[in-house]
C-alpha positions in Angstrom: -21.8 24.4 -1.2 -18.8 26.0 -2.9 -15.4 25.2 -1.3 -16.7 22.0 0.7 -14.5 19.0 -0.2 -16.2 16.1 -1.8 -17.3 13.3 1.0 -16.4 9.8 0.7 -18.9 7.0 0.5 -19.7 5.1 3.7 -18.5 1.4 3.7 -18.8 -1.5 6.0 -15.4 -2.3 7.7 -14.0 -5.8 6.9 -13.9 -8.1 9.8 -10.9 -9.4 11.7 -8.5 -12.1 10.0 -6.4 -13.1 13.1 -6.8 -14.1 16.7 -3.9 -13.9 19.5 -4.6 -15.1 23.1 -1.8 -15.2 25.9 -1.5 -17.1 29.1 1.2 -17.0 31.8 4.0 -19.7 32.3 3.8 -20.2 35.8 6.0 -22.1 38.2 8.9 -22.2 36.0 12.0 -23.9 37.6 15.5 -22.0 37.4 16.5 -24.5 35.0 13.5 -23.5 32.9 14.5 -20.0 33.0 18.0 -20.5 32.1 17.3 -22.7 28.9 14.6 -19.9 28.0 17.2 -17.0 28.2 19.9 -19.2 26.5 17.5 -19.9 23.7 16.2 -16.2 23.4 19.8 -14.9 23.6 21.0 -17.4 20.9 18.2 -16.7 18.3 18.2 -12.9 19.2 21.9 -12.7 18.0 20.9 -14.6 15.0 17.9 -12.3 14.2 20.3 -9.1 14.8 22.9 -10.5 12.2 20.0 -11.2 9.8 18.5 -7.9 9.8 21.9 -6.2 9.5 22.4 -8.3 6.4 19.0 -7.6 5.0 19.5 -3.6 5.7 22.8 -3.8 3.7 21.0 -5.6 0.7 18.6 -2.6 0.4 16.8 -2.6 -2.8 19.1 -5.3 -4.2 17.1 -7.9 -2.2 15.6 -11.0 -4.4 14.6 -14.5 -3.7 18.2 -15.8 -4.2 19.7 -13.4 -1.3 16.7 -14.6 0.9 17.4 -18.4 0.4 21.2 -17.5 0.9 20.3 -15.9 4.3 18.2 -18.9 5.3 20.9 -21.4 4.6 23.4 -19.6 6.6 21.1 -19.6 9.6 19.9 -23.3 9.2 23.3 -24.5 10.3 23.4 -22.7 13.5 19.6 -23.3 14.4 17.2 -25.1 12.4 15.2 -24.8 9.1 12.0 -23.5 10.7 14.0 -21.2 13.0 15.7 -19.8 10.2 12.3 -19.3 8.2 10.8 -17.6 11.2 13.7 -15.1 11.8 14.0 -14.4 8.0 10.2 -13.7 7.9 10.3 -11.4 10.8 13.4 -9.7 9.5 11.5 -8.7 6.2 8.3 -7.6 8.1 10.5 -5.3 10.2 12.3 -3.8 7.0 9.0 -3.4 5.5 7.9 -1.5 8.5 10.7 0.7 8.7 10.1 1.6 4.7 6.6 2.6 5.4 7.6 4.8 8.5 10.2 6.4 6.3 7.6 7.1 3.5 5.2 8.7 6.3 8.2 10.7 7.5 9.0 12.0 4.1 5.2 12.9 3.6 5.2 14.7 6.9 8.1 16.7 6.1 6.7 17.7 2.6 3.5 18.8 4.3 5.5 21.1 6.9 7.6 22.5 4.0 4.4 23.6 1.9 2.8 25.2 4.9 5.8 27.2 5.7 6.4 28.2 2.2 2.8 29.5 2.1 2.9 31.7 5.2 6.3 33.1 4.6 4.9 34.0 1.2 2.3 36.4 2.9 3.0 39.7 4.2 3.7 40.0 8.1 0.5 40.2 9.9 -1.8 39.0 7.1 -4.9 37.4 8.7 -5.8 33.8 7.9 -9.0 31.9 7.2 -10.6 29.0 8.4 -8.9 26.8 5.6 -5.4 28.5 5.4 -3.3 29.9 7.6 -2.1 33.7 7.6 1.2 35.5 7.6 3.3 35.5 10.6 2.6 38.0 13.5 6.3 39.6 13.4 9.5 39.9 11.4 11.3 38.1 14.1 8.9 35.1 13.9 9.0 35.2 10.2 12.9 35.1 10.3 12.8 32.1 12.8 10.4 30.3 10.6 12.5 30.9 7.5 15.4 29.1 9.2 13.2 26.3 10.1 12.1 26.0 6.4 15.8 25.6 5.5 16.3 22.8 8.1 13.3 21.0 6.9 14.2 21.2 3.3 17.6 19.7 4.4 16.1 16.9 6.3 13.8 16.2 3.4 16.4 16.0 0.9 18.3 13.5 3.2 15.2 11.2 3.8 14.5 11.4 0.0 18.1 10.2 -0.6 17.9 7.4 1.9 14.4 6.3 0.5 15.9 6.2 -3.3 18.9 4.2 -1.9 16.7 1.8 0.0 18.6 2.7 3.3 16.5 2.2 6.6 17.2 2.8 10.2 16.0 -0.1 12.3 16.7 -0.6 16.1 16.0 -3.9 17.6 14.7 -3.5 20.9 13.2 -0.2 20.2 14.5 3.3 19.7 12.7 4.6 22.8 14.5 2.2 25.1 17.8 2.8 23.4 17.4 6.5 24.1 16.5 5.7 28.0 20.0 4.4 28.4 21.0 8.1 28.3 18.4 9.3 30.7 18.5 6.6 33.5 17.9 9.1 36.3 14.7 10.5 34.8 13.5 6.8 34.0 14.4 5.6 37.6 16.5 2.8 36.3 19.8 1.5 37.2 22.2 0.5 34.4 21.9 -3.2 35.4 17.9 -2.8 35.2 18.0 -1.3 31.8 20.5 -3.8 30.4 18.2 -6.6 31.6 15.3 -5.1 30.0 17.3 -4.2 26.6 18.3 -8.0 26.3 14.8 -9.2 27.0 13.4 -7.0 24.1 16.2 -8.3 21.7 15.7 -12.0 22.3 13.8 -14.2 19.7 11.7 -17.0 20.8 8.9 -17.3 18.0 7.9 -19.5 15.3 5.2 -19.6 12.7 2.8 -22.6 12.6 2.5 -25.5 10.1 -0.5 -27.2 9.1 -0.2 -30.9 9.1 2.5 -31.2 11.9 1.7 -32.4 15.3 -0.6 -29.8 17.2 0.2 -27.3 14.4 3.8 -26.4 15.3 7.0 -28.3 15.3 9.3 -26.0 17.0 7.1 -24.8 20.0 4.6 -27.4 20.9 1.7 -26.9 23.1 -0.4 -30.1 23.8 -4.2 -30.0 24.6 -3.1 -30.7 28.1 -1.2 -27.5 28.3 2.3 -28.9 28.2 4.8 -26.8 26.5 8.0 -28.1 24.7 10.7 -26.3 22.7 12.9 -27.6 19.9 16.3 -26.4 20.6 18.8 -25.0 18.2 21.8 -27.2 17.4 24.3 -25.3 19.4 22.0 -25.7 22.4 20.9 -29.3 21.8 23.0 -30.6 25.0 20.3 -28.8 27.1 17.6 -31.0 26.1 15.5 -33.2 28.7 13.6 -35.2 26.4 14.1 -37.0 23.0 14.9 -35.5 19.7 16.6 -32.5 21.1 13.4 -31.1 22.9 13.1 -29.3 26.2 9.9 -29.7 28.1 8.9 -26.8 30.6 7.3 -27.8 34.0 4.8 -25.0 33.5 1.5 -25.5 31.7 -0.8 -23.1 30.0 -4.4 -22.9 29.8 -6.0 -20.3 27.5 -9.1 -18.9 29.1 -10.1 -16.8 26.3 -10.7 -18.8 23.0 -9.4 -21.8 24.9 -11.9 -24.3 22.9 -11.2 -22.6 19.6 -7.4 -23.0 20.2 -8.0 -26.6 21.4 -10.1 -27.5 18.1 -7.2 -26.2 16.2 -4.4 -28.0 17.6 -6.3 -31.2 17.7 -6.9 -31.1 14.0 -3.2 -30.3 13.4 -4.0 -26.6 12.0 -1.2 -24.0 12.2 -0.7 -21.8 15.4 2.1 -19.5 15.9 3.7 -18.9 19.3 6.0 -16.5 21.1 7.3 -16.6 24.4 8.6 -13.5 25.9 9.6 -12.2 29.3 8.0 -9.1 31.1 11.1 -7.7 33.0 9.0 -5.3 35.1 6.8 -8.0 36.5 9.4 -10.9 36.2 6.8 -13.2 34.4 7.1 -15.3 31.4 4.2 -15.4 28.8 3.0 -17.5 25.9 1.1 -16.0 23.1 -0.6 -18.2 20.6 -2.0 -16.7 17.3 -3.7 -18.0 14.2 -5.3 -16.9 11.2 -9.0 -17.0 10.5 -11.0 -17.0 7.1 -11.9 -13.8 5.9 -15.1 -12.7 7.6 -17.6 -11.8 5.0 -19.1 -8.4 5.6 -22.7 -7.8 5.4 -24.1 -5.6 2.5 -24.4 -1.8 3.6 -28.3 -2.1 3.1 -28.6 -4.8 5.5 -26.5 -3.2 8.1 -28.8 -0.2 7.9 -32.0 -2.3 8.2 -32.4 -2.2 11.9 -31.0 1.5 12.5 -27.5 2.5 13.6 -25.6 3.9 16.5 -23.5 6.8 15.7 -20.4 7.2 17.7 -18.4 10.3 18.0 -14.6 9.6 19.2 -13.3 12.2 21.5 -10.2 12.7 23.7 -11.8 11.4 26.9 -15.1 9.8 25.9 -17.4 8.4 23.1 -20.4 10.3 22.6 -23.1 7.7 21.0 -26.7 8.2 19.7 -29.2 5.5 18.7 -31.1 6.3 15.5 -33.8 4.3 13.5 -33.6 3.3 10.1 -34.9 6.7 8.9 -32.5 8.5 10.9 -34.7 9.7 13.8 -32.8 10.0 17.4 -34.2 7.7 19.6 -34.0 8.1 23.6 -30.9 9.9 25.1 -27.4 10.3 24.4 -25.0 8.1 25.8 -21.5 8.6 26.8 -18.8 6.2 27.6 -15.7 7.9 29.1 -12.1 6.9 29.2 -8.9 8.1 30.4 -5.9 8.1 28.0 -3.2 9.0 30.5 -0.8 6.9 32.1 1.0 4.0 30.8 0.1 2.3 27.4 -1.4 -0.7 29.3 -3.7 1.4 31.3 -4.7 3.4 28.0 -5.2 0.0 26.1 -7.5 -1.4 29.1 -9.6 2.2 29.2 -10.3 1.8 25.4 -11.2 -1.9 26.0 -13.6 -1.3 28.8 -15.4 1.8 27.0 -15.7 -0.2 23.7 -17.2 -3.1 25.8 -19.8 -1.0 27.4 -20.6 0.5 24.0 -21.0 -3.0 22.4 -23.3 -4.3 25.2 -25.5 -1.0 24.8 -25.6 -1.6 21.0 -26.7 -5.4 21.5 -29.5 -4.4 24.1 -31.1 -1.7 21.6 -31.0 -4.3 18.7 -29.0 -2.5 16.1 -27.0 -4.5 13.6 -24.1 -1.9 12.9 -22.3 0.9 14.6 -21.3 3.8 12.6 -18.0 5.6 13.4 -15.8 8.2 11.8 -12.8 7.0 9.5 -10.3 9.2 11.5 -6.7 9.6 10.4 -4.9 12.4 11.9 -1.5 11.8 10.1 -1.3 14.9 8.1 -2.8 17.0 11.0 -0.3 16.7 13.6 2.5 19.0 12.2 3.8 21.9 13.9 3.6 24.2 10.9 -0.3 23.4 10.6 -1.4 24.4 14.1 1.5 26.5 15.2 1.2 27.4 19.0 -1.7 25.1 19.7 0.3 22.8 21.4 -2.3 21.3 23.6 -4.3 20.6 20.4 -1.4 18.9 18.8 -1.0 16.6 21.9 -4.8 15.9 22.1 -4.9 14.7 18.5 -1.7 12.9 18.8 -2.7 11.0 21.9 -6.1 9.6 20.1 -5.2 6.1 19.1 -7.4 6.3 16.1 -6.0 3.1 14.2 -5.8 0.9 17.3 -9.2 2.0 18.3 -10.8 0.9 15.1 -9.0 -2.3 14.9 -10.2 -3.3 18.5 -13.6 -2.0 17.9 -13.8 -4.2 14.6 -12.5 -7.2 16.3 -14.7 -7.0 19.5 -17.8 -6.1 17.5 -17.3 -9.2 15.2 -17.6 -11.5 18.0 -21.0 -10.0 19.1 -22.3 -10.2 15.5 -22.1 -6.5 14.9 -20.9 -4.7 12.0 -18.8 -1.3 11.6 -19.7 1.3 9.0 -16.9 3.8 8.6 -18.0 7.5 7.5 -16.4 10.4 6.1 -15.6 12.7 9.3 -15.7 15.9 7.4 -18.1 18.6 8.9 -19.8 16.1 11.3 -19.1 18.0 14.4 -19.8 21.3 12.8 -23.2 20.3 11.0 -24.4 18.1 14.0 -24.1 21.2 16.3 -25.8 23.4 13.7 -28.8 21.3 12.9 -29.4 18.9 15.9 -28.0 20.5 19.0 -30.6 23.1 20.0 -33.7 21.4 18.7 -32.8 18.3 20.9 -32.1 20.3 23.8 -34.6 20.2 26.7 -34.9 21.4 30.3 -34.2 17.5 31.0 -31.6 16.7 28.4 -28.4 18.5 27.9 -27.1 18.3 24.5 -23.5 18.6 23.9 -21.7 19.3 20.6 -20.2 15.8 20.5 -23.8 14.2 21.2 -25.0 16.2 18.0 -22.1 14.9 16.1 -23.0 11.5 17.0 -26.4 12.0 15.5 -24.7 13.5 12.2 -22.4 10.3 12.1 -25.3 7.9 12.3 -27.4 9.7 9.7 -24.5 9.7 7.3 -23.8 6.0 8.0 -27.5 5.4 7.3 -27.3 7.3 3.9 -29.4 10.2 5.0 -28.5 13.9 4.8 -27.3 15.3 8.1 -29.8 18.3 7.9 -33.4 17.6 9.4 -35.4 18.9 6.3 -34.5 19.1 2.8 -35.9 21.4 0.2 -38.9 20.6 -1.6 -39.0 20.0 -5.4 -39.5 23.0 -7.5 -43.2 24.1 -8.0 -44.5 21.8 -5.3 -48.1 22.2 -5.3 -48.9 25.9 -4.2 -45.5 26.4 -2.5 -43.7 27.3 -5.8 -40.5 26.4 -4.0 -40.7 29.5 -1.9 -42.5 27.9 1.4 -40.4 25.3 3.0 -36.6 25.7 3.6 -33.6 23.3 3.7 -33.4 23.9 7.5 -36.2 24.2 10.2 -36.0 27.2 12.5 -34.2 26.3 15.7 -37.1 26.8 17.7 -39.6 24.8 15.7 -39.6 21.0 16.9 -42.8 20.0 15.2 -43.3 18.5 11.9 -43.9 21.3 9.1 -47.6 21.8 8.2 -49.5 23.7 5.5 -49.5 27.4 5.5 -52.8 29.0 6.1 -54.4 31.1 3.4 -53.4 34.6 3.5 -57.1 35.8 2.6 -60.5 35.0 4.4 -58.6 34.3 7.4 -60.8 34.1 10.6 -59.9 36.8 13.3 -58.0 35.5 16.2 -59.4 35.8 19.9 -62.7 35.1 21.6 -65.8 34.0 19.5 -68.3 37.0 18.8 -71.1 35.1 20.5 -69.2 34.9 23.6 -69.8 38.3 25.9 -66.7 39.9 27.2 -66.5 40.0 31.2 -64.3 42.9 31.3 -64.1 45.9 29.0 -60.8 47.2 27.4 -58.7 49.4 29.4 -57.9 52.9 28.3 -54.4 53.7 27.6 -52.4 55.3 30.1 -49.6 56.5 27.5 -49.5 59.3 25.1 -48.0 57.2 22.7 -50.7 54.6 22.4 -53.5 57.4 22.5 -55.1 58.3 19.1 -53.8 61.4 17.7 -56.1 64.5 18.0 -54.6 66.0 14.9 -55.6 63.4 12.6 
């Protein structure tokens, strides 16, 4: 077992701690849309200004600077809107810092790989665990130039990190770059400008427990009536008392509507966000609130009724049902999905596949689903996989973090727990120990199906191998009879070895008469030698 890395222990993933539901604001009047656009543009300008100030502070940020920024925003909006803007600014700045740290780590990984390969002779073969030298002098030279470029980028990124300087684009960097490629994006300048402005609007506020219906700025009544507390410069647009504007549209949350109604009737905090989908021309209201932390069940309880092991692939989930002893039950199940197309299409495909998986898990009666704790962050570099561009695109397109978060959230609603296991060697050992023994004329086992069994056994706490070595000097075996792995063609249980002496001869019984004599040999090779 030398050279294998140490496997991390399996654990039960913590349940979701928040909920978000959305509904469309239908039948808005032109006046309603003008008010929403004015509020979004005004508060979006304040958010951009506050983000610029926060980025300029860098590492010099403190509670006093935060309070000063909030006081400046309160005079042109309100104290609640100012609090929501400054909180969103801090969240965005913190996210940029985390992305900056990940970028530095990615550059350092690429530099390490390049230095290792450049130190090897040209044409040096690689191994499974480390890449070899480059194939030609030309490639070696080009990679040496790339190493110099990555080192310069790494030095610049580290300097910005130490200075607390981040680069943030309100509205998104991708949409900003689309401005230079309008023809490829099939957009006009006006259409792009409308999309850009809508992404930079800010119509959101956090909830407040104890206030009427859980929110004082954006208030939604149990009947679905929506009203907004207007900023001070836009107070003249109000159509009700206390500087509020009531929309003609009403909302009714079909999903978790009763839970939302119970919260607002008890005046518990609910956060709201209003945004415009420019492509569809529709306005949406999103409600979100926090939940108490869901207590995870002990790992032994999750294993009590068996497990479903799920192998995550680029186009399907390969799942297998195992009992509590780690024995496969029934046939393998596959839940396909398509990750091409738009982000909405990909998200819907993942959601539908997880729904089918969870429904099947409930039918078989398990309490938990075992899944790999995948993270391809250090595996996506050009330097690690070289020319394997399709493989890099494959692992980059797998939404592992989003998939696990959505699975945890959906499984919690059905009373299922998620057990995360170390993904090391699951495909290799599963294919080695389970693919061929379970393949029959009526069952086609793939490597992914066998990996699902390996994941399920690791989640149950069992070794992936089908048999383990006996203890030393076990009865008459003397540690030499049984092996750690059964032969591929032997699917039955292990039996005692027959004695080597006094073994009865095989064949028909002596009392039984032969109906046909033995035939003489027709070959010289089989005939007895006359010289003997």
